N, C-alpha and C positions, 0 to 999 in steps of 0.2 A: 504494500500500500504506500502510495506517495503522499506527500504532505504539501501544504501551501507554502511553508517556509522551507527553503532549500539552500544547501551549501554544497554544491556539487564537488568542489575540489578539496573540501575538508579543511580549508584554512580561510582566514579573513572573515569579514563581517557577513552574517547571514543576510540573504536577500529574499524578498517576497517573490515566490515563483509565480503566483497568480493573483496579483493585486486587484484585478477587476472582479475577482470572485470572493474577496475577503468578507464582504457584507451580505453575501447571499445566504439564505437559510440552508442548513444542512439537511440532506436527505438520507434515508436509510440505504445502505449498500446491501443488495440482496446476496444471499449465500450462493456461491457458484455451484451449479450441478456437477455431477461426477464427470460428465463428458467434456468439461472445459477446464479442468484442473491440470496443471503442469508441474513438473518437479523443478526445484531450484537448480540452476546451472552449476555443475561441479567438475565437468570433464577437463582433461588436459588440452583438448582442442579449443574449448571455450577460453581457457586461460591464455593460450597462445594468441588467439585473435584479440583478446582484450589487451594484451601487452603491446601488440603492434599499434592498435588504435591509440592507446595512451601515450606510448613513446613518441608518436608523431603528432600528438596534440590534436587529434581529430575528434569530430563529434559524430555520433551515430543516432539515427532516429530510433534504433533498437532500444537504446538506453533512455533517450529523452521522452519517448512516447510510452515507456514501460511496456514494451511488446512482450506478450506471453511466450513467444517462440524464440526468444534470444538464446536460450541454452541450446536448442536443437540447431539453430542456424549458425551460431558462432562455433559450435563444435565442428562444423563442416567448412569453416572459413568463409561464411556468407554474412557479410555485414553491409547494411545500407548506410552509406555515408551521407551525413547531413551538412551541407555547405552553407556559407553565409552567416555563420554563427549559431548560437543556441537560444537566442531570444527572438521571439516572433512579435510582429507588430499587430497581429490579429488576436482576437480573444474568443475563439470558438468554444462553445459550451462543452464539447466532448473531449478536447485535446489536452494532453498533459505537458506539452512543450511550454516552456516559460514564456510569459508575456511581458513586454516592456519596451524600453528604448534600446535597440541593438547597438553593438559596438562596431567599430570600423571593420570593413571587409579585409580579411587576411589575403594579401596579394600573393603570398607563397602557398596558399591552400591548394591550388591546382597541382602544383609540383608534388606536394606532400600526399595528395590523394593518389596521384599516378605512381608514386613510390610504393605506397601501401598496396595498390592493385598488383604491382609487379612482385612484391615480396610475398603476398598471399597467393600468387599464381592464379588469379581469378580468371575464369573463362567468361564470366558474365558479371557485371557490376551494376548496382543500382545507386543512383545519385539523387538525393532529394534536398529540400531546403526549407527553412522557415519562410514565412511571408516577409518581404522587405518593402513595405509600402513607402518607407523613408527614402529609398533609392530611386533615381530618375527613371531607371529601366527595370525596376523591380528585381534586380540581380541577374538579368538575362545575360549580360556579357560575361559574368562570372561562370554561369553554366557553360557558355561557349568555351571559355578558357579551360574549364575542367575537362570537357569532352575532348578538346584538342590535345591537352596534356596526356590524357590516358591513351589516346590514339597514337601519339608519338612514342610513348614509353612501352606500350603493350598493344600493338596493332591487331593482335588476334583476339583481344577481349571485346566482347559485344557489350554495348552500353545501353542501359535503361535509365531514363530520367523520370522523376516524379516531381512535377513542377507546381509552383503556386499558380494563381489564375492570371497574373499580370494585368489586373484590373486597372484601367485608365493609364496604361503604359504603352503608348503608341509605338509600334514597331518591335516591341520586346519579344513577343511570341514568335514573330517571323525570324528574328535573329537566331533564336534557339532551334527552331525547325530547320533552318538552313545549315546548322552545324551537323545535321543528319545523325541524331542518335538512332539506335536500332529500334528502340521502343520509346514512345512518348506517352507517359502516363500522367493523368490529372484526375483526381478523385472528385466525383460529384458528392460523395459522402452520405447524402440522405435525400429524401423525396422533397419536392418543391414546397409543400405545405409546411415543412418543419424548418425551412431555412432561417427564418427570422429568429427562431428560438435556438437553433443548433449551430448555425453558420452565419451569423448576422452580418459579417463583413463581406460576404461573398454574394454572388448573384447566380442563380441556377442556370439561366439561359446563356449567360456569359461563359460559364464553365463549359457548357455543352457546345457552344459555338467555337470555343478554343480548340477542342478536339476535332471538330469538323474542319476547321482551317488547316490543321495538320494534314489531313487527307487531301484537301484541295491543293495544298502547296507541294506535298511530296507523298504521293499514293503508296510509295514503297515502304514507308515507315509504318510499323505496327502501332496502333493506338489502344490504349488501355484505360479503364476507369473502375473505381470501386465504390461499393455501398456498405454502410453499416446497417444492421437491423437490430431491433430490440429497443428502438427509441420512440415507438408509438406509431410507426407507419403501418399501413394496411397492405395486405398481399396485392390488392388491386393497384395501389400506388407504386409498389415495387415493379409490377409488370408494366405499368405505364412508363416508368423510367427506362426499363429495358427497351421499350419501343423507341423512346427518344434517342437512346444511345445508338440503336441500330440505324435510325434515320441519319445520325451523324457519322455513320460508317465505323463505329468503334468495334475493334476486333476482339478484345479480351475483357471480360467482366469478372471482377472479384466481389464476393459477398461474404462478410464476416460478422460475428457477434460484437456489438458494442459492449465494452467493459468500462465501468465507471472508475476513473482514477482516484477521486477523492469524494468526500461527502458534499463538497461544494460544486462539483461538476453535474452536468445533466444526469438525471436519474435513469436507471435502466427500467424500461417499461416491462420487459419480460425477457426470459432466455428462450431463444428460438431453438427448437429441437433439431437434432441431426436429420430427422425425417423431413422436416420442413425445408432445411437447406438442400436436401437431395431433390425435393420438388422444384425449388427455385432453379437448380442446375438443369434439370430436365426441361423446364419451360424456356430458359435462356438459350439452351442449345437448339431448341425447336425454332427459336426466333432468328437464328442464323449467326450467332457469335462463333468465331473461329475456336475460341477456348473459353471455358467457364471454370472458375474455382469458387466453390461455395461450401463452406463448412464453418462451424463455430470458431475455429482458430485461424481461419483464412485472414491474411493481411496483404496489403498491396504488393509487398516484395517477398512474400512467403513462397519458397520454392521457385524463385524467379529464374534461376539458371536452367532448371529442367523444363520449366514452362516455356522458356524461349524456344527450346528445341521442339516442343510440341506445337508452338505457334507456326514455326517454319514448316513442319510436316503437314499441319492442317491446311495451310495456304497452298502448298504444293499439291496436296490431294484434291483440293477444290478446283485448282487450275487445270488439273489433269482429268477431271471428271466430265 
């Protein structure tokens, strides 16, 4: 369980991790059902990945978002690097990433990311970031620099990016698209009705349009988006989002259970059963997605390396049919 007061490096004054939530009423955190519990990470592989990340001063969304799959992924040297700092300018009701005024962008971060990719011998890497509404381009050029640095250091590594929405940042999305990542991911997160409550700084149709523009500008790029369930959405609303995504040409859909980070965050409406997730997967496949990952523990970058191979195979099969 994470807390509102956080001191990530263990030294110096404590900072308020979620100042915007400090005055919110606390809500009960529901007990997790057996199908969603995971063991604490203890493996040697996990420790090795953690050492590389810490030695290079890198940030991962695995840690910042308190991902339940960190033990499994880090044991296999799969870490999702979070660039542009660890403090977000948005205040989404579901997210555990710290909110506040970000620090200056680390100009050496692209090189450090590339070095980590090489040292970890990654075949596929996922790069995400906080929202940086304070920057003129929303951090787009930094994404480009990271992509270019990885390509130079490890040309065989495929690159997946999970970007912010670049809301009101003219030309930012186009710059990132033109850097030609292998997978362009941007999460819609929830259904339109819940945006004001869950994702107040974002706009549903802007996010949808962002992914549509990727396909228009470079049809060869895979596009990907994710939803959380258990926030109060209905099955019919989830199915409508699926239709919206397919209209935008999105290739890959992920659906996972929302888990409440603290009592101050949005409350869990319910735990969606594995059987319901299977139903969502069946429906989404019937709607034409190249790939669907739907389970209680599914997250945007969970099994991203093996999923990329499945994406390629699914596209080839469709083209040859």
